DSSP file (Angstrom, degrees, kcal/mol; ACC not computed):
  #  RESIDUE AA STRUCTURE BP1 BP2  ACC     N-H-->O    O-->H-N    N-H-->O    O-->H-N    TCO  KAPPA ALPHA  PHI   PSI    X-CA   Y-CA   Z-CA
    1    1 A M              0   0    0      0, 0.0     2,-0.4     0, 0.0     0, 0.0   0.000 360.0 360.0 360.0 134.8  139.4   -2.0  -11.4
    2    2 A K        -     0   0    0      1,-0.0     2,-0.7     2,-0.0     0, 0.0  -0.695 360.0-129.0 -89.5 130.1  139.4    1.2   -9.4
    3    3 A D    >   -     0   0    0     -2,-0.4     3,-0.7     1,-0.2    -1,-0.0  -0.653  19.9-169.4 -77.8 110.9  136.7    1.4   -6.6
    4    4 A T  T 3  S+     0   0    0     -2,-0.7    -1,-0.2     1,-0.2    -2,-0.0   0.507  75.7  76.5 -81.1  -3.0  135.0    4.8   -7.2
    5    5 A R  T 3  S+     0   0    0      2,-0.0     2,-0.4     0, 0.0    -1,-0.2   0.765  84.4  75.8 -77.2 -24.2  133.1    4.7   -4.0
    6    6 A L    <   -     0   0    0     -3,-0.7     2,-0.3     2,-0.0     0, 0.0  -0.719  65.2-170.1 -92.2 134.6  136.3    5.7   -2.1
    7    7 A R        -     0   0    0     -2,-0.4     2,-0.4     2,-0.0    -2,-0.0  -0.901  20.1-126.8-122.8 154.2  137.5    9.3   -2.2
    8    8 A Q        -     0   0    0     -2,-0.3     2,-0.4     2,-0.0    -2,-0.0  -0.858  25.1-165.3-100.7 134.3  140.7   10.7   -1.1
    9    9 A F        -     0   0    0     -2,-0.4     2,-0.3     0, 0.0    -2,-0.0  -0.973  19.4-123.2-123.5 134.7  140.5   13.7    1.3
   10   10 A A        -     0   0    0     -2,-0.4     2,-0.2     1,-0.1    -2,-0.0  -0.563  29.0-120.9 -69.4 129.2  143.3   16.1    2.2
   11   11 A W        -     0   0    0     -2,-0.3     2,-0.4     2,-0.0    -1,-0.1  -0.461  35.3-173.6 -69.8 144.9  144.0   16.3    5.8
   12   12 A S        -     0   0    0     -2,-0.2    -1,-0.0     2,-0.1     0, 0.0  -0.998  31.3-151.4-140.9 139.5  143.6   19.8    7.3
   13   13 A T        +     0   0    0     -2,-0.4     2,-0.2     2,-0.1    -1,-0.1   0.547  64.3 116.5 -80.9 -10.5  144.3   21.4   10.7
   14   14 A K        -     0   0    0      1,-0.1     2,-0.2     3,-0.0    -2,-0.1  -0.440  64.7-131.3 -69.9 129.2  141.5   23.9   10.2
   15   15 A I        -     0   0    0     -2,-0.2     2,-0.8     1,-0.1    -1,-0.1  -0.515  19.6-113.7 -78.4 142.3  138.7   23.5   12.7
   16   16 A D    >   -     0   0    0     -2,-0.2     3,-1.7     1,-0.2    -1,-0.1  -0.697  26.8-154.3 -71.8 113.4  135.1   23.4   11.5
   17   17 A R  T 3  S+     0   0    0     -2,-0.8    39,-0.8     1,-0.3    -1,-0.2   0.445  86.4  73.9 -80.1   2.8  133.8   26.7   13.0
   18   18 A T  T 3  S+     0   0    0     37,-0.1     2,-0.5     1,-0.1    -1,-0.3   0.577  90.5  66.9 -85.4  -8.9  130.3   25.3   13.1
   19   19 A V  S <  S-     0   0    0     -3,-1.7     2,-0.5    37,-0.1    -1,-0.1  -0.963  78.4-141.3-115.4 117.5  131.3   23.2   15.9
   20   20 A L        -     0   0    0     -2,-0.5     2,-0.2     4,-0.1    -3,-0.1  -0.698  29.2-167.7 -78.6 121.6  132.2   24.6   19.3
   21   21 A V    >>  -     0   0    0     -2,-0.5     4,-2.2     1,-0.0     3,-0.8  -0.604  35.7-101.5-102.7 163.6  135.1   22.6   20.7
   22   22 A G  H 3> S+     0   0    0      1,-0.3     4,-2.9    -2,-0.2     5,-0.2   0.810 119.8  58.5 -53.6 -31.9  136.7   22.4   24.0
   23   23 A L  H 3> S+     0   0    0      2,-0.2     4,-1.9     1,-0.2    -1,-0.3   0.857 106.2  49.6 -67.1 -34.9  139.6   24.6   23.0
   24   24 A D  H <> S+     0   0    0     -3,-0.8     4,-2.7     2,-0.2     5,-0.2   0.925 114.2  45.8 -65.4 -47.1  137.1   27.4   22.1
   25   25 A I  H  X S+     0   0    0     -4,-2.2     4,-1.6     2,-0.2    -2,-0.2   0.924 115.8  44.0 -66.3 -45.2  135.4   26.9   25.6
   26   26 A E  H  X S+     0   0    0     -4,-2.9     4,-2.1     2,-0.2    -1,-0.2   0.856 114.3  51.0 -65.5 -37.2  138.6   26.8   27.5
   27   27 A G  H  X S+     0   0    0     -4,-1.9     4,-2.3    -5,-0.2    -2,-0.2   0.915 109.5  49.8 -66.3 -45.4  140.0   29.8   25.5
   28   28 A G  H  X S+     0   0    0     -4,-2.7     4,-2.3     2,-0.2    -1,-0.2   0.834 109.2  52.1 -63.5 -34.7  136.9   31.9   26.1
   29   29 A K  H  X S+     0   0    0     -4,-1.6     4,-1.9    -5,-0.2    -2,-0.2   0.904 110.3  47.7 -64.9 -43.1  137.1   31.2   29.8
   30   30 A R  H  X S+     0   0    0     -4,-2.1     4,-2.0     2,-0.2    -2,-0.2   0.908 112.9  50.1 -61.3 -47.4  140.8   32.3   30.0
   31   31 A L  H  X S+     0   0    0     -4,-2.3     4,-2.3     1,-0.2    -2,-0.2   0.944 111.0  47.5 -59.5 -50.1  139.9   35.4   28.0
   32   32 A L  H  X S+     0   0    0     -4,-2.3     4,-1.7     1,-0.3    -1,-0.2   0.860 111.6  51.8 -63.9 -39.1  137.0   36.3   30.3
   33   33 A E  H  X S+     0   0    0     -4,-1.9     4,-2.5     2,-0.2    -1,-0.3   0.891 111.5  46.2 -61.2 -44.0  139.1   35.7   33.3
   34   34 A A  H  X S+     0   0    0     -4,-2.0     4,-2.3     1,-0.2    -2,-0.2   0.840 108.8  53.3 -69.3 -34.4  141.8   38.0   31.9
   35   35 A L  H  <>S+     0   0    0     -4,-2.3     5,-2.3     2,-0.2    -1,-0.2   0.842 111.5  49.3 -78.7 -28.3  139.2   40.8   30.9
   36   36 A D  H ><5S+     0   0    0     -4,-1.7     3,-2.3     3,-0.2    -2,-0.2   0.972 109.8  50.2 -60.8 -58.5  138.0   40.6   34.8
   37   37 A E  H 3<5S+     0   0    0     -4,-2.5    -2,-0.2     1,-0.3    -1,-0.2   0.876 111.0  50.8 -53.1 -42.7  141.6   40.8   36.0
   38   38 A N  T 3<5S-     0   0    0     -4,-2.3    -1,-0.3    -5,-0.1    -2,-0.2   0.414 120.1-106.6 -82.5   4.6  142.0   43.9   33.7
   39   39 A G  T < 5 +     0   0    0     -3,-2.3     2,-0.3     1,-0.3    -3,-0.2   0.590  63.0 151.8  82.5  16.8  138.9   45.7   35.0
   40   40 A L      < -     0   0    0     -5,-2.3     2,-1.6     1,-0.1    -1,-0.3  -0.602  48.9-128.5 -77.0 140.7  136.6   45.3   32.2
   41   41 A D        -     0   0    0     -2,-0.3     2,-0.7     2,-0.0    23,-0.3  -0.591  33.7-177.6 -91.3  76.2  133.0   45.4   33.5
   42   42 A I        +     0   0    0     -2,-1.6    20,-0.2     1,-0.2     3,-0.1  -0.691  10.3 173.8 -82.2 109.4  131.8   42.1   31.8
   43   43 A R        +     0   0    0     18,-2.8     2,-0.3    -2,-0.7    -1,-0.2   0.874  68.7  13.3 -77.4 -47.8  128.1   41.6   32.6
   44   44 A A  E     +A   61   0A   0     17,-1.1    17,-2.6    78,-0.2     2,-0.3  -0.991  61.7 179.0-139.7 137.7  127.5   38.8   30.4
   45   45 A A  E     +AB  60 121A   0     76,-2.2    75,-2.8    -2,-0.3    76,-2.1  -0.948  18.7 139.0-147.8 124.6  129.7   36.3   28.5
   46   46 A F  E     -AB  59 119A   0     13,-1.9    13,-3.7    -2,-0.3     2,-0.5  -0.994  50.2-114.1-160.4 158.7  128.7   33.3   26.3
   47   47 A W  E     -AB  58 118A   0     71,-3.0    71,-2.1    -2,-0.3     2,-0.4  -0.863  39.1-169.8 -95.5 132.2  129.5   31.6   23.1
   48   48 A Y  E     -AB  57 117A   0      9,-2.6     9,-2.4    -2,-0.5     2,-0.6  -0.987  19.7-133.8-131.2 135.5  126.3   32.0   20.6
   49   49 A Y  E     -A   56   0A   0     67,-1.8     7,-0.2    -2,-0.4    67,-0.2  -0.848  14.5-155.8 -94.7 125.7  125.8   30.1   17.3
   50   50 A F  E  >> -A   55   0A   0      5,-3.5     5,-1.9    -2,-0.6     4,-1.4  -0.884   5.1-165.9 -94.9 100.7  124.7   32.6   14.6
   51   51 A P  T  45S+     0   0    0      0, 0.0    -1,-0.1     0, 0.0     5,-0.1   0.798  79.9  62.0 -62.9 -33.5  122.8   30.3   12.1
   52   52 A E  T  45S+     0   0    0      1,-0.2    -2,-0.0     3,-0.1    -3,-0.0   0.955 116.1  26.7 -66.7 -48.1  122.8   32.9    9.4
   53   53 A P  T  45S-     0   0    0      0, 0.0    -1,-0.2     0, 0.0     3,-0.1   0.618 107.7-125.7 -78.0 -11.6  126.5   33.3    9.0
   54   54 A D  T  <5 +     0   0    0     -4,-1.4     2,-0.3     1,-0.2    -2,-0.1   0.960  68.4 118.0  69.7  51.0  126.9   29.7   10.2
   55   55 A E  E   < -A   50   0A   0     -5,-1.9    -5,-3.5   -37,-0.1     2,-0.4  -1.000  63.2-124.7-149.5 147.8  129.4   30.7   13.0
   56   56 A W  E     -A   49   0A   0    -39,-0.8     2,-0.4    -2,-0.3    -7,-0.2  -0.764  29.5-169.9 -85.4 139.8  130.0   30.8   16.8
   57   57 A R  E     -A   48   0A   0     -9,-2.4    -9,-2.6    -2,-0.4     2,-0.6  -0.989  21.1-129.1-131.7 136.6  130.7   34.1   18.2
   58   58 A L  E     -Ac  47  95A   0     36,-3.2    38,-2.9    -2,-0.4     2,-0.5  -0.789  31.0-156.1 -83.8 121.1  131.9   35.0   21.9
   59   59 A V  E     -Ac  46  96A   0    -13,-3.7   -13,-1.9    -2,-0.6     2,-0.5  -0.858  14.5-172.6-106.0 137.2  129.7   37.6   23.1
   60   60 A F  E     -Ac  45  97A   0     36,-2.7    38,-2.1    -2,-0.5     2,-0.5  -0.996   6.4-162.2-128.1 131.3  130.6   40.0   25.8
   61   61 A A  E     +Ac  44  98A   0    -17,-2.6   -18,-2.8    -2,-0.5   -17,-1.1  -0.949  24.3 154.9-113.8 124.7  128.1   42.4   27.2
   62   62 A T    >   -     0   0    0     36,-2.3     3,-1.3    -2,-0.5     4,-0.3  -0.987  50.1-130.8-148.4 149.3  129.7   45.4   29.1
   63   63 A P  T >> S+     0   0    0      0, 0.0     4,-1.9     0, 0.0     3,-1.8   0.750 100.3  81.4 -69.3 -22.6  128.2   48.9   29.8
   64   64 A M  H 3>>S+     0   0    0    -23,-0.3     4,-3.1     1,-0.3     5,-1.1   0.767  80.0  67.1 -57.3 -21.9  131.8   50.3   28.4
   65   65 A V  H <>5S+     0   0    0     -3,-1.3     4,-0.5    33,-0.2    -1,-0.3   0.891 107.8  36.2 -65.7 -36.0  130.3   49.8   24.9
   66   66 A D  H <45S+     0   0    0     -3,-1.8    -2,-0.2    -4,-0.3    -1,-0.2   0.897 125.0  43.5 -81.3 -41.5  127.8   52.6   25.6
   67   67 A K  H  <5S+     0   0    0     -4,-1.9    -2,-0.2     1,-0.1    -3,-0.2   0.944 133.1  13.1 -71.8 -56.4  130.4   54.6   27.6
   68   68 A E  H  <5S-     0   0    0     -4,-3.1     4,-0.3    -5,-0.2    -3,-0.2   0.691 107.2-108.4-100.4 -28.2  133.5   54.3   25.5
   69   69 A G     X< -     0   0    0     -5,-1.1     4,-1.5    -4,-0.5     3,-0.2  -0.055  31.1 -88.5  99.7 150.1  132.3   52.9   22.1
   70   70 A P  H  > S+     0   0    0      0, 0.0     4,-3.0     0, 0.0     5,-0.3   0.840 121.3  62.6 -57.6 -38.9  132.8   49.5   20.7
   71   71 A F  H  > S+     0   0    0      1,-0.2     4,-2.3     2,-0.2     5,-0.1   0.940 105.2  46.5 -58.3 -49.7  136.1   50.4   19.0
   72   72 A K  H  > S+     0   0    0     -4,-0.3     4,-1.9     2,-0.2    -1,-0.2   0.849 113.6  49.4 -61.6 -37.8  137.8   51.1   22.4
   73   73 A V  H  X S+     0   0    0     -4,-1.5     4,-2.8     2,-0.2    -2,-0.2   0.968 111.6  48.9 -62.9 -49.1  136.3   47.8   23.9
   74   74 A Y  H  X S+     0   0    0     -4,-3.0     4,-2.7     1,-0.2    -2,-0.2   0.864 111.2  49.3 -58.8 -35.6  137.6   45.9   21.0
   75   75 A T  H  X S+     0   0    0     -4,-2.3     4,-2.1    -5,-0.3    -1,-0.2   0.909 110.3  49.8 -69.4 -36.6  141.0   47.5   21.3
   76   76 A R  H  X S+     0   0    0     -4,-1.9     4,-2.3     2,-0.2     5,-0.3   0.956 113.7  48.2 -71.2 -49.5  141.3   46.7   25.0
   77   77 A I  H  X S+     0   0    0     -4,-2.8     4,-2.3     1,-0.2    -2,-0.2   0.862 110.1  50.0 -63.0 -35.6  140.2   43.0   24.3
   78   78 A R  H  X S+     0   0    0     -4,-2.7     4,-2.1    -5,-0.2    -1,-0.2   0.903 110.5  49.7 -64.0 -41.0  142.7   42.6   21.5
   79   79 A S  H  X S+     0   0    0     -4,-2.1     4,-1.2    -5,-0.2    -2,-0.2   0.950 116.1  42.6 -62.4 -45.5  145.5   44.0   23.8
   80   80 A I  H  X S+     0   0    0     -4,-2.3     4,-0.6     1,-0.2    -1,-0.2   0.888 113.6  53.1 -72.6 -35.6  144.6   41.6   26.7
   81   81 A L  H >< S+     0   0    0     -4,-2.3     3,-0.6    -5,-0.3    -1,-0.2   0.861 105.8  52.5 -63.4 -36.6  144.1   38.7   24.2
   82   82 A Q  H 3< S+     0   0    0     -4,-2.1    -1,-0.2     1,-0.2    -2,-0.2   0.780 106.6  54.7 -67.8 -29.6  147.5   39.2   22.7
   83   83 A K  H 3< S+     0   0    0     -4,-1.2    -1,-0.2    -5,-0.2    -2,-0.2   0.634  81.9 106.3 -79.2 -16.4  149.1   39.0   26.3
   84   84 A L  S << S-     0   0    0     -4,-0.6     3,-0.1    -3,-0.6   -53,-0.0  -0.455  71.2-126.4 -70.1 141.2  147.6   35.6   27.1
   85   85 A D  S    S+     0   0    0      1,-0.3     2,-0.1    -2,-0.1    -2,-0.0  -0.984 100.5  27.4-135.1 119.5  150.1   32.9   27.1
   86   86 A P  S    S-     0   0    0      0, 0.0    -1,-0.3     0, 0.0    -3,-0.0   0.653 103.9-128.6 -70.1 152.2  149.4   30.6   25.4
   87   87 A T        -     0   0    0     -2,-0.1    -2,-0.1    -5,-0.1    -5,-0.1  -0.501  25.3-121.7 -71.9 125.6  147.2   32.8   23.1
   88   88 A P        -     0   0    0      0, 0.0     2,-2.3     0, 0.0    -1,-0.1  -0.374  25.1-106.6 -69.0 155.2  143.8   31.1   22.7
   89   89 A D  S    S+     0   0    0    -66,-0.2     2,-0.4    -2,-0.1   -62,-0.1  -0.346  87.2 114.2 -71.6  53.2  142.6   30.2   19.1
   90   90 A I        -     0   0    0     -2,-2.3     2,-0.2    -9,-0.1   -66,-0.0  -0.998  46.2-170.5-137.8 133.3  140.1   33.2   19.3
   91   91 A S    >   -     0   0    0     -2,-0.4     3,-1.7     1,-0.1     4,-0.3  -0.743  43.4-102.7-115.6 170.5  140.4   36.4   17.1
   92   92 A L  G >  S+     0   0    0      1,-0.3     3,-2.0    -2,-0.2    -1,-0.1   0.846 122.1  67.9 -53.3 -36.9  138.6   39.7   17.3
   93   93 A Q  G 3  S+     0   0    0      1,-0.3    -1,-0.3   -36,-0.0    -3,-0.0   0.688  99.4  52.7 -55.1 -27.2  136.5   38.2   14.3
   94   94 A D  G <  S+     0   0    0     -3,-1.7   -36,-3.2   -37,-0.1     2,-0.3   0.445  99.1  80.1 -81.8 -16.3  135.1   35.7   16.8
   95   95 A I  E <   -c   58   0A   0     -3,-2.0     2,-0.4    -4,-0.3   -36,-0.2  -0.831  54.1-169.9-117.0 143.3  134.1   38.2   19.3
   96   96 A T  E     -c   59   0A   0    -38,-2.9   -36,-2.7    -2,-0.3     2,-0.3  -0.999   8.9-158.1-127.6 131.8  131.0   40.4   19.6
   97   97 A V  E     +c   60   0A   0     -2,-0.4     2,-0.3   -38,-0.2   -36,-0.2  -0.810  16.7 172.0-107.4 145.0  130.6   43.3   22.1
   98   98 A A  E     -c   61   0A   0    -38,-2.1   -36,-2.3    -2,-0.3   -33,-0.2  -0.995  36.8-112.6-147.2 153.7  127.2   44.7   23.2
   99   99 A D    >   -     0   0    0     -2,-0.3     3,-1.3   -38,-0.2     6,-0.4  -0.747  28.1-135.3 -76.2 134.3  125.8   47.1   25.7
  100  100 A P  T 3  S+     0   0    0      0, 0.0    -1,-0.1     0, 0.0   -39,-0.0   0.739 104.7  53.6 -62.8 -22.6  123.7   45.1   28.1
  101  101 A K  T 3  S+     0   0    0      4,-0.1   -40,-0.0     5,-0.0    -2,-0.0   0.530  89.1 108.7 -87.9  -5.7  120.9   47.7   28.0
  102  102 A S  S <> S-     0   0    0     -3,-1.3     4,-1.9     1,-0.1     5,-0.1  -0.300  74.8-128.6 -75.4 157.2  120.8   47.5   24.1
  103  103 A D  H  > S+     0   0    0      1,-0.2     4,-2.8     2,-0.2     5,-0.2   0.879 110.1  58.7 -65.3 -40.1  117.9   45.8   22.2
  104  104 A R  H  > S+     0   0    0      1,-0.2     4,-1.5     2,-0.2    -1,-0.2   0.938 108.5  42.9 -65.2 -42.5  120.4   43.8   20.3
  105  105 A F  H  > S+     0   0    0     -6,-0.4     4,-2.5     2,-0.2    -1,-0.2   0.853 111.6  56.0 -67.6 -35.0  121.8   42.2   23.6
  106  106 A K  H  X S+     0   0    0     -4,-1.9     4,-1.2     1,-0.2    -2,-0.2   0.862 107.5  48.5 -70.4 -35.0  118.3   41.7   25.0
  107  107 A S  H  X S+     0   0    0     -4,-2.8     4,-1.8     2,-0.2    -1,-0.2   0.801 111.7  48.8 -73.5 -27.0  117.3   39.8   21.9
  108  108 A L  H  X S+     0   0    0     -4,-1.5     4,-2.2    -5,-0.2    -2,-0.2   0.912 107.9  56.0 -71.7 -43.0  120.4   37.6   22.1
  109  109 A Q  H  < S+     0   0    0     -4,-2.5     4,-0.3     1,-0.2    -2,-0.2   0.848 109.3  45.2 -50.6 -40.2  119.7   37.0   25.8
  110  110 A K  H >< S+     0   0    0     -4,-1.2     3,-1.2     1,-0.2    -1,-0.2   0.907 113.4  51.2 -65.9 -47.9  116.2   35.7   25.0
  111  111 A A  H >X S+     0   0    0     -4,-1.8     4,-2.7     1,-0.3     3,-2.4   0.801  91.9  73.3 -70.8 -25.5  117.6   33.5   22.1
  112  112 A I  T 3< S+     0   0    0     -4,-2.2    -1,-0.3     1,-0.3    -2,-0.1   0.722  94.7  53.9 -66.8 -17.1  120.4   31.7   24.0
  113  113 A F  T <4 S+     0   0    0     -3,-1.2    -1,-0.3    -4,-0.3    -2,-0.2   0.558 119.9  33.1 -89.3  -4.0  117.8   29.7   25.8
  114  114 A I  T <4 S+     0   0    0     -3,-2.4    -2,-0.2    -4,-0.2    -3,-0.1   0.821 118.2  50.7-106.0 -57.6  116.4   28.6   22.5
  115  115 A E  S  < S-     0   0    0     -4,-2.7     2,-0.2     1,-0.2   -65,-0.1  -0.095 102.3 -71.5 -82.1 173.9  119.4   28.5   20.2
  116  116 A D        +     0   0    0    -67,-0.2   -67,-1.8    -3,-0.0     2,-0.3  -0.422  68.8 144.0 -65.2 134.5  122.8   26.8   20.6
  117  117 A S  E     -B   48   0A   0    -69,-0.2     2,-0.3    -2,-0.2   -69,-0.2  -0.982  43.2-142.8-163.2 169.9  124.9   28.6   23.2
  118  118 A Y  E     -B   47   0A   0    -71,-2.1   -71,-3.0    -2,-0.3     2,-0.5  -0.957  26.8-153.5-138.6 118.8  127.6   28.1   26.0
  119  119 A I  E     +B   46   0A   0     -2,-0.3   -73,-0.2   -73,-0.2     3,-0.1  -0.860  27.4 167.0-107.1 125.3  127.1   30.4   28.9
  120  120 A Y  E    S-     0   0A   0    -75,-2.8     2,-0.3    -2,-0.5   -74,-0.2   0.788  77.7  -0.7 -89.2 -43.4  129.8   31.6   31.1
  121  121 A R  E     +B   45   0A   0    -76,-2.1   -76,-2.2     2,-0.0    -1,-0.4  -0.988  61.6 175.0-149.0 142.0  128.1   34.4   32.8
  122  122 A M              0   0    0     -2,-0.3   -78,-0.2   -78,-0.2    -3,-0.0  -0.974 360.0 360.0-145.8 132.6  124.6   35.8   32.5
  123  123 A P              0   0    0      0, 0.0   -79,-0.1     0, 0.0   -80,-0.0   0.494 360.0 360.0 -61.0 360.0  122.9   38.6   34.6
């Protein structure tokens, strides 16, 4: 007789993105260090859990967003990210950039002390 209480599960290497793991934390730290070395003016950096899309995002606050626009900032981050060896398991889809003077950033800044977050740097 077959025991129906047991189920077979396929093994997967995909990480549950609702859990922030050590690899994400270390990769974010390495990326932040590389951004600093390449002259990006990062004022704040932190992982923040966004409950609505149910995902962690690596947030970088830099005045370059206001001065140069977010597209140029993402382009510079992508270029630096691709040069890291080994490349962290972080993609541009995992990153959010914001102007530190923006209302969006200020609301995130208040929320990180209430919601789940991992802070590297905060002004």
